[in-house]
C-alpha positions as CSV (number, residue, x, y, z in Angstrom):
1,M,31.9,30.0,22.7
2,P,33.3,30.1,19.1
3,N,31.6,32.4,16.7
4,L,28.9,30.7,14.5
5,L,31.0,31.6,11.4
6,R,34.2,30.1,12.8
7,G,35.6,27.4,10.6
8,R,33.2,28.0,7.7
9,R,34.7,27.1,4.4
10,D,34.2,28.8,1.0
11,M,33.1,25.8,-1.0
12,S,34.2,27.4,-4.3
13,S,37.9,27.3,-3.2
14,E,38.8,23.9,-1.8
15,K,42.6,24.2,-1.4
16,S,45.4,22.5,0.4
17,S,49.1,22.9,1.0
18,T,52.2,21.5,-0.6
19,S,54.6,22.7,2.0
20,H,57.3,20.3,3.1
21,H,57.1,18.1,6.2
22,D,59.4,15.5,7.7
23,D,56.6,12.8,7.7
24,L,56.7,12.8,3.9
25,P,59.6,11.5,1.9
26,G,61.6,13.9,-0.3
27,A,61.1,17.5,-1.2
28,V,57.8,18.7,-2.6
29,G,59.1,20.1,-5.9
30,R,56.8,21.9,-8.2
31,P,53.2,22.7,-7.0
32,A,50.7,20.0,-7.7
33,T,48.0,20.8,-10.3
34,D,44.6,19.5,-11.0
35,E,43.2,18.3,-14.3
36,K,42.7,21.9,-15.5
37,G,46.4,22.7,-14.8
38,E,45.5,24.9,-11.8
39,V,47.7,24.8,-8.7
40,I,45.9,22.8,-6.0
41,D,47.7,24.2,-3.0
42,A,47.9,27.9,-4.0
43,E,46.8,29.3,-0.6
44,F,49.5,27.7,1.5
45,A,52.2,27.3,-1.2
46,G,54.6,29.7,0.5
47,A,53.9,28.8,4.1
48,D,56.9,27.9,6.3
49,T,56.0,24.8,8.4
50,S,59.4,24.2,9.9
51,G,58.3,25.6,13.2
52,V,55.2,23.5,13.5
53,D,55.0,21.2,16.6
54,P,53.0,18.1,15.4
55,K,52.1,17.1,19.0
56,K,50.8,20.5,19.8
57,V,48.7,20.7,16.7
58,L,47.2,17.3,17.2
59,L,46.4,18.2,20.8
60,K,44.6,21.4,19.7
61,M,42.6,19.4,17.2
62,D,41.7,16.7,19.7
63,L,40.5,19.2,22.3
64,R,38.4,21.2,19.7
65,L,36.9,18.3,17.8
66,I,36.6,15.0,19.6
67,P,34.6,16.0,22.7
68,M,31.7,17.4,20.6
69,L,31.8,14.5,18.2
70,A,31.7,12.0,21.0
71,L,28.7,13.8,22.6
72,L,26.9,13.8,19.2
73,Y,27.5,10.0,18.8
74,L,26.6,9.3,22.4
75,L,23.2,10.9,21.9
76,S,22.8,9.2,18.6
77,F,23.5,5.7,19.9
78,L,21.4,6.5,23.1
79,D,18.4,7.5,21.0
80,R,18.8,4.5,18.7
81,G,19.1,1.9,21.3
82,N,16.9,3.2,24.2
83,I,13.9,1.2,22.8
84,G,15.6,-1.8,24.4
85,N,15.3,-0.1,27.8
86,A,11.8,1.1,27.1
87,R,10.7,-2.4,26.3
88,I,11.6,-3.8,29.7
89,E,9.8,-0.9,31.3
90,G,6.5,-1.7,29.7
91,L,6.5,-0.4,26.1
92,T,5.1,-3.6,24.5
93,E,2.5,-4.1,27.2
94,T,1.2,-0.5,26.9
95,L,1.0,-0.6,23.1
96,N,-0.3,-4.2,23.1
97,M,2.5,-5.4,20.8
98,T,3.6,-9.0,20.2
99,G,7.2,-10.1,20.1
100,P,7.4,-10.1,16.3
101,Q,5.9,-6.6,16.1
102,Y,8.5,-5.3,18.5
103,N,11.2,-6.9,16.3
104,W,9.7,-5.1,13.3
105,T,10.0,-1.8,14.9
106,L,13.7,-2.5,15.3
107,T,14.1,-3.8,11.8
108,V,12.5,-1.0,9.8
109,F,14.9,1.6,11.3
110,F,17.7,0.0,9.4
111,F,16.0,0.2,6.0
112,T,15.8,4.0,5.9
113,Y,19.1,4.3,7.9
114,C,21.0,2.5,5.2
115,A,19.3,4.1,2.3
116,F,20.1,7.7,3.3
117,E,23.7,7.3,4.4
118,V,25.4,7.9,1.0
119,P,23.3,11.0,0.1
120,S,24.0,12.4,3.5
121,N,27.8,11.9,3.3
122,L,27.9,13.6,-0.1
123,L,25.9,16.5,1.3
124,L,28.2,16.8,4.3
125,K,31.0,18.4,2.4
126,R,28.8,20.5,0.2
127,L,26.7,22.0,3.0
128,R,29.5,22.1,5.6
129,P,29.7,19.9,8.7
130,S,28.8,22.8,11.1
131,I,25.4,23.1,9.3
132,W,24.6,19.5,8.3
133,L,25.4,17.6,11.4
134,P,23.5,19.8,13.9
135,S,20.6,20.0,11.5
136,I,20.1,16.3,11.2
137,M,20.5,16.1,15.0
138,V,17.6,18.5,15.5
139,A,15.5,16.4,13.2
140,W,16.2,13.1,15.0
141,G,15.8,14.7,18.4
142,T,12.4,15.8,17.4
143,V,11.4,12.4,16.1
144,M,12.7,10.8,19.3
145,T,10.6,13.2,21.5
146,L,7.5,12.4,19.4
147,M,8.1,8.6,19.9
148,G,7.1,9.3,23.5
149,I,3.5,10.0,22.6
150,V,2.8,7.1,20.1
151,Q,-0.4,5.2,20.9
152,D,0.0,1.9,19.0
153,F,2.3,-0.3,17.0
154,K,1.7,1.6,13.7
155,G,2.7,4.9,15.3
156,L,5.9,3.4,16.7
157,L,6.7,1.7,13.4
158,I,6.4,5.0,11.5
159,A,8.4,6.9,14.1
160,R,11.3,4.4,13.8
161,L,11.2,4.7,10.1
162,F,11.7,8.5,10.3
163,L,14.4,8.0,13.0
164,G,16.4,6.0,10.5
165,V,16.1,8.8,7.9
166,T,17.2,11.5,10.3
167,E,20.0,9.5,12.1
168,A,21.5,8.1,8.8
169,G,24.0,10.9,8.3
170,L,25.6,11.0,11.8
171,Y,27.9,8.1,12.1
172,P,29.2,7.8,8.6
173,G,29.4,11.6,8.5
174,V,31.5,11.9,11.7
175,A,33.7,8.9,10.6
176,Y,34.4,10.7,7.3
177,Y,34.8,14.0,9.0
178,I,37.7,12.6,11.1
179,T,39.5,11.6,8.0
180,M,39.4,15.2,6.8
181,W,41.5,16.2,9.9
182,Y,43.7,13.2,10.8
183,C,46.1,11.0,8.9
184,R,45.8,7.3,8.5
185,T,48.2,6.5,11.3
186,E,46.3,8.7,13.7
187,A,42.7,8.0,12.8
188,Q,41.8,4.9,14.8
189,F,42.6,6.4,18.1
190,R,40.3,9.4,17.3
191,Q,37.6,7.1,15.8
192,A,37.8,5.0,19.0
193,M,37.5,8.0,21.3
194,F,34.3,9.2,19.7
195,F,33.0,5.7,19.1
196,S,33.6,4.8,22.7
197,A,30.8,7.3,23.4
198,A,28.6,4.4,22.1
199,S,29.8,2.3,25.0
200,V,29.2,5.2,27.4
201,A,25.8,5.6,25.8
202,G,25.0,2.0,26.6
203,A,26.0,2.5,30.3
204,F,24.3,5.9,30.5
205,S,21.2,4.5,28.9
206,G,20.8,1.9,31.5
207,L,21.4,4.4,34.3
208,L,19.1,6.9,32.8
209,A,16.3,4.4,32.1
210,Y,16.6,3.2,35.7
211,A,16.4,6.8,36.9
212,I,13.5,7.8,34.7
213,A,11.3,4.8,34.4
214,V,11.4,3.0,37.8
215,S,8.8,4.4,40.1
216,N,9.2,4.9,43.8
217,P,6.5,4.8,46.5
218,R,5.3,8.4,46.8
219,P,5.1,9.8,50.3
220,K,2.2,11.8,51.4
221,R,2.4,15.4,50.2
222,T,2.9,18.0,52.9
223,K,4.2,21.5,52.7
224,S,7.5,20.5,54.2
225,S,8.0,17.4,52.0
226,Y,6.5,18.6,48.7
227,K,9.8,20.0,47.4
228,G,11.7,16.9,48.3
229,L,9.1,14.8,46.7
230,I,9.4,16.6,43.4
231,L,13.2,16.2,43.4
232,Q,13.1,12.5,44.4
233,Q,10.3,10.9,42.5
234,K,11.0,9.1,39.3
235,M,9.2,10.0,36.1
236,D,6.8,7.0,35.9
237,G,3.3,8.5,36.0
238,V,4.3,12.1,35.7
239,G,2.0,14.0,33.4
240,G,-0.1,10.9,33.0
241,Y,2.7,9.2,31.0
242,E,4.3,5.9,31.7
243,G,8.0,5.8,32.5
244,W,9.0,4.4,29.2
245,R,7.5,7.4,27.4
246,W,9.6,9.8,29.4
247,I,12.7,7.8,28.3
248,F,12.0,8.9,24.7
249,I,10.8,12.4,25.6
250,L,13.6,13.5,27.8
251,E,16.4,12.0,25.7
252,G,14.9,13.6,22.6
253,I,14.7,17.0,24.2
254,L,18.3,16.7,25.4
255,T,19.4,15.9,21.8
256,V,17.8,19.0,20.4
257,V,19.4,21.2,23.1
258,V,22.9,19.8,22.3
259,A,22.2,20.2,18.6
260,I,21.6,23.9,19.0
261,I,25.0,24.2,20.9
262,A,26.7,22.2,18.1
263,Y,25.9,24.9,15.5
264,F,28.3,27.1,17.3
265,T,31.0,24.6,18.3
266,I,31.7,22.3,15.2
267,Y,34.5,23.4,12.9
268,D,34.3,22.6,9.2
269,F,37.7,22.0,7.7
270,P,41.4,22.4,8.6
271,E,41.8,25.1,5.8
272,T,39.6,27.5,7.7
273,A,40.1,26.5,11.4
274,E,40.8,29.7,13.3
275,F,42.3,27.8,16.2
276,L,45.2,26.9,14.0
277,T,47.9,29.3,12.8
278,E,48.5,29.5,9.0
279,P,51.6,27.3,9.1
280,E,49.7,24.8,11.2
281,R,46.8,24.8,8.7
282,A,49.3,24.3,5.9
283,W,51.0,21.4,7.7
284,V,47.7,19.6,8.4
285,V,46.3,20.0,4.9
286,H,49.6,19.0,3.1
287,R,50.1,15.8,5.0
288,L,46.5,14.8,4.5
289,R,46.7,15.4,0.7
290,Y,49.8,13.3,0.2
291,Q,49.5,10.6,2.8
292,G,48.5,7.8,0.5
293,S,51.6,8.0,-1.7
294,K,54.3,8.8,0.9
295,D,55.6,5.2,0.9
296,S,55.9,5.0,-2.8
297,G,58.7,7.5,-3.4
298,Q,56.5,9.7,-5.6
299,M,54.4,12.5,-4.2
300,V,50.8,12.4,-5.5
301,A,48.0,14.7,-4.2
302,E,44.6,13.2,-3.5
303,S,41.7,14.4,-5.7
304,E,39.4,16.9,-3.9
305,H,36.9,17.8,-6.6
306,F,33.6,16.0,-7.1
307,K,32.9,13.6,-10.0
308,W,30.1,11.1,-10.2
309,K,32.6,8.5,-11.3
310,Y,34.1,8.5,-7.8
311,V,30.7,7.5,-6.4
312,R,30.3,4.8,-9.0
313,E,33.8,3.5,-8.2
314,A,32.9,3.4,-4.5
315,F,29.9,1.2,-5.3
316,T,32.0,-1.2,-7.3
317,D,35.0,-1.4,-5.0
318,W,35.3,-5.0,-3.7
319,Q,37.0,-4.0,-0.4
320,I,33.9,-2.1,0.8
321,Y,31.7,-5.1,1.1
322,L,33.9,-7.3,3.4
323,V,34.3,-7.8,7.2
324,Y,31.7,-5.3,8.5
325,W,28.8,-7.7,9.0
326,G,30.9,-10.0,11.3
327,I,31.2,-7.1,13.7
328,V,27.9,-5.2,13.2
329,C,25.6,-8.2,13.8
330,P,27.0,-8.8,17.3
331,L,27.1,-5.0,18.0
332,Y,23.4,-4.4,17.3
333,G,22.3,-7.8,18.7
334,T,23.8,-6.9,22.1
335,S,22.9,-3.2,22.1
336,L,19.2,-3.8,21.3
337,F,18.7,-6.9,23.5
338,L,21.3,-6.7,26.3
339,P,18.8,-5.4,28.9
340,S,16.2,-8.1,27.9
341,I,18.8,-10.9,27.9
342,I,20.0,-10.0,31.4
343,R,16.4,-9.7,32.7
344,E,15.6,-13.1,31.3
345,L,18.5,-14.5,33.3
346,G,16.3,-13.9,36.4
347,Y,17.2,-10.4,37.4
348,T,14.6,-7.7,37.9
349,S,14.2,-4.9,35.3
350,S,16.0,-2.4,37.5
351,T,18.9,-4.7,38.2
352,A,19.1,-5.6,34.5
353,Q,19.4,-1.9,33.6
354,L,22.3,-1.4,36.1
355,L,24.1,-4.6,35.1
356,T,24.7,-3.2,31.6
357,V,26.8,-0.4,33.0
358,P,30.1,-2.2,33.8
359,I,30.0,-4.0,30.5
360,Y,29.9,-0.8,28.5
361,I,32.4,1.2,30.6
362,T,35.0,-1.6,30.3
363,A,34.3,-1.8,26.5
364,A,35.0,1.9,26.1
365,I,38.3,1.7,27.9
366,L,39.4,-1.3,25.8
367,A,38.3,0.4,22.5
368,V,40.6,3.4,23.2
369,A,43.5,1.2,24.4
370,V,43.4,-1.1,21.4
371,A,43.2,1.9,19.0
372,W,46.3,3.5,20.5
373,F,48.3,0.3,19.9
374,S,46.9,-0.1,16.4
375,D,47.9,3.5,15.4
376,R,51.4,3.0,17.0
377,S,52.0,-0.1,14.9
378,G,50.4,1.2,11.7
379,Q,48.5,-2.1,11.4
380,R,44.7,-2.7,11.5
381,S,44.0,-6.4,10.6
382,P,45.8,-8.1,13.5
383,Y,43.9,-6.1,16.1
384,I,40.6,-6.5,14.4
385,F,41.2,-10.3,14.1
386,A,42.2,-10.6,17.7
387,C,39.1,-8.6,18.9
388,M,36.8,-10.8,16.8
389,C,38.3,-13.9,18.4
390,V,37.4,-12.4,21.8
391,I,33.8,-11.9,20.5
392,G,33.7,-15.6,19.5
393,V,34.9,-16.7,22.9
394,G,32.2,-14.7,24.6
395,F,29.4,-16.1,22.4
396,I,30.7,-19.7,22.8
397,I,30.5,-19.2,26.6
398,C,26.9,-17.9,26.3
399,I,25.8,-20.8,24.2
400,S,27.4,-23.4,26.4
401,A,26.1,-21.9,29.6
402,S,22.6,-21.4,28.2
403,A,22.5,-25.0,27.0
404,H,23.6,-26.2,30.5
405,G,21.0,-24.0,32.2
406,G,21.0,-22.6,35.8
407,V,24.2,-20.5,35.5
408,P,23.0,-16.9,34.7
409,G,26.3,-15.5,36.0
410,V,28.3,-17.5,33.4
411,V,26.0,-16.2,30.6
412,Y,26.5,-12.7,31.9
413,A,30.2,-13.2,31.8
414,G,30.0,-14.5,28.2
415,I,28.1,-11.4,27.1
416,F,30.6,-9.2,29.0
417,I,33.5,-10.8,27.1
418,A,31.7,-10.5,23.7
419,V,31.0,-6.8,24.1
420,C,34.6,-6.1,25.2
421,G,35.6,-7.5,21.8
422,I,32.9,-5.8,19.8
423,Y,33.7,-2.2,20.7
424,P,37.4,-2.2,20.0
425,A,36.8,-4.1,16.7
426,F,34.2,-1.7,15.3
427,P,36.3,1.5,15.1
428,G,39.3,-0.6,13.8
429,N,37.2,-1.9,10.9
430,V,35.8,1.6,10.0
431,T,39.3,3.1,10.2
432,W,40.7,0.3,8.0
433,I,38.4,1.0,5.1
434,S,38.9,4.8,5.4
435,N,42.6,4.2,5.3
436,N,42.3,2.4,2.0
437,L,40.0,4.7,0.0
438,A,41.7,7.6,-1.7
439,G,40.1,10.7,-3.1
440,S,37.9,12.8,-0.8
441,Y,34.6,12.1,-2.5
442,K,35.3,8.4,-3.1
443,R,36.2,8.1,0.6
444,S,33.0,9.9,1.5
445,A,30.8,7.7,-0.6
446,G,32.7,4.5,0.1
447,M,32.6,4.9,3.9
448,A,28.8,5.6,3.7
449,I,28.3,2.5,1.6
450,H,30.5,0.4,3.8
451,I,28.6,1.5,6.9
452,G,25.2,1.5,5.2
453,V,25.4,-2.0,3.7
454,G,27.0,-3.2,7.0
455,N,24.1,-1.8,9.0
456,L,21.7,-4.0,7.1
457,A,23.1,-6.6,9.4
458,G,21.4,-4.6,12.2
459,A,18.0,-5.4,10.5
460,M,18.8,-9.1,10.7
461,A,20.2,-8.9,14.2
462,S,17.0,-7.2,15.3
463,N,15.3,-10.6,14.7
464,F,18.0,-12.9,16.2
465,Y,16.8,-12.7,19.8
466,R,13.2,-13.9,19.5
467,E,10.9,-13.9,22.5
468,A,10.1,-17.5,21.8
469,D,13.8,-18.4,22.4
470,S,14.1,-16.8,25.8
471,P,15.7,-17.1,28.3
472,Q,18.5,-19.2,26.6
473,Y,18.5,-17.3,23.3
474,I,20.7,-20.1,21.9
475,L,19.6,-19.4,18.3
476,G,20.5,-15.7,18.6
477,H,24.0,-16.4,20.1
478,S,24.6,-19.0,17.4
479,L,23.7,-16.7,14.5
480,E,26.0,-14.0,15.9
481,L,28.8,-16.6,16.1
482,G,28.1,-17.6,12.5
483,F,28.4,-14.1,11.1
484,L,31.5,-13.6,13.2
485,A,33.1,-16.7,11.6
486,V,32.4,-15.2,8.1
487,G,33.9,-11.9,9.3
488,L,37.1,-13.6,10.5
489,C,37.6,-15.2,7.0
490,A,37.0,-11.8,5.4
491,V,39.7,-10.2,7.5
492,V,42.3,-12.8,6.4
493,G,41.2,-12.5,2.8
494,L,41.3,-8.7,2.8
495,R,44.8,-8.5,4.3
496,W,46.1,-11.1,1.8
497,N,44.7,-9.1,-1.1
498,Y,46.2,-5.8,0.2
499,Q,49.6,-7.4,0.6
500,R,49.4,-8.9,-2.9
501,I,48.5,-5.6,-4.5
502,N,51.1,-3.6,-2.5
503,R,53.8,-6.1,-3.7
504,K,52.7,-5.8,-7.3
505,R,52.8,-2.0,-7.1
506,D,56.3,-2.0,-5.7
507,Q,57.4,-3.5,-9.0
508,I,55.9,-0.8,-11.1
509,P,58.5,1.9,-12.2
510,L,57.8,5.4,-10.9
511,G,56.7,7.9,-13.5
512,E,54.7,5.5,-15.6
513,F,51.7,7.7,-15.1
514,S,51.6,11.5,-14.6
515,E,50.8,13.1,-11.3
516,T,47.4,14.1,-12.5
517,E,46.6,10.6,-13.7
518,N,47.7,9.0,-10.4
519,S,45.6,11.6,-8.5
520,E,42.5,10.7,-10.6
521,K,43.1,7.0,-10.0
522,G,43.0,7.4,-6.2
523,D,43.6,4.2,-4.3
524,R,43.9,2.4,-7.6
525,A,47.0,4.3,-8.6
526,P,50.4,2.5,-8.6
527,T,51.7,5.0,-6.1
528,Y,49.1,4.2,-3.5
529,R,49.8,1.7,-0.7
530,Y,47.1,-0.1,1.3
531,V,47.3,-0.2,5.1
532,L,47.4,-3.7,6.4
């Protein structure tokens, strides 16, 4: 197991490399300097990267980074959405909750979740990922465990509020963390690999809830059968707790255990990654620093230092507020209510849990496949648009079949199709915005705002599938379809604007601004080109 100090970074010396690489046009020339005239890439300025094998380096990074990130997000999504599984195992009946009260417990999570995402992302780089990410994981695992002992609606409401606070930093933090290691044309495949853990979480949640909460008839205890009884019985009734309580308790404990391991296995930044050689570190850092300007013909390094103006620019950047809601509304609507929707089609609770599994497994495979093609083509919008169209087809099937009635299999097929469009579209959208924000801290804040504001859609989606509308849920499916239509328009509008700006910048003569000025401008510099 890697040493706890492995990959730690001296925050007072944020450096990168200016060594030459074939991916970047032209020679590097004189070393890049910051606004104080200091050489940005002093540590790796003399490194020879001619012998670096890009495929080998990327494979090293994938093996060291992605599995742990995927596990973290799997547990995050599992802990966030397992309330849907707990509901059909008796949570609302035990706590004497009404349908609207249950929806409120879902909604309040997103208020604190959205509010704390930007501060968390800014702290991530200051406090180091290897410290910050496991620490918030311990916090949310503790909250999740305590959710298993709540006694009424108020207790559950408060627990969900604190779960939002503690989980806020995980997804935007990991999404930003990936951009600190991978270039724009490599990012979606890695985003999809760790995000597909959400799909696996959906499948695993159904299996785990089935295993934990569904009680079996207990045979008479005898000396010979006692051991087998302990191994075979489900958790319903163990310790005097209902099965749904054990869903929270066991998954919360698992999260804390994994968080402790994560302190030792998460690397901070490429500059200090011991599993890379010095030339490999130089190659990784250099190409990340200059990726935004490589198509302009003028090499401009991204700004790495912190200024509050970058945070303000992120809040006022028009591109941050588009597209996301059209994908997040269907994502949260299905993840929170899928077991209930399937149960209302006439299936038993246990069958409903199991029927979620093939949906999520298929979605995970498609998310990775679509991301691979998107990275290969260097395009984001066509794949996002196509996946959103698939989501639309799924919800149209759901609405039509629900209105007709008596065809639960067709409704299930519609949900299946919709989810298979949601999970490839989501990492594509997050990667697209990360590709088009320049400057480390602006990207950090911008991605958190994008994800945070977008997640307010989760607060709305929590109320789309009302108990009064079951089993058809026509209103919920229709609202999802409406937000999707807005999202499709936003994709078209965003791509058109990016193309317009890129063409305009192509006409601007090189050298109009100094390298330092262009670096400070970030994605607004005439040397920066947006990814389409």
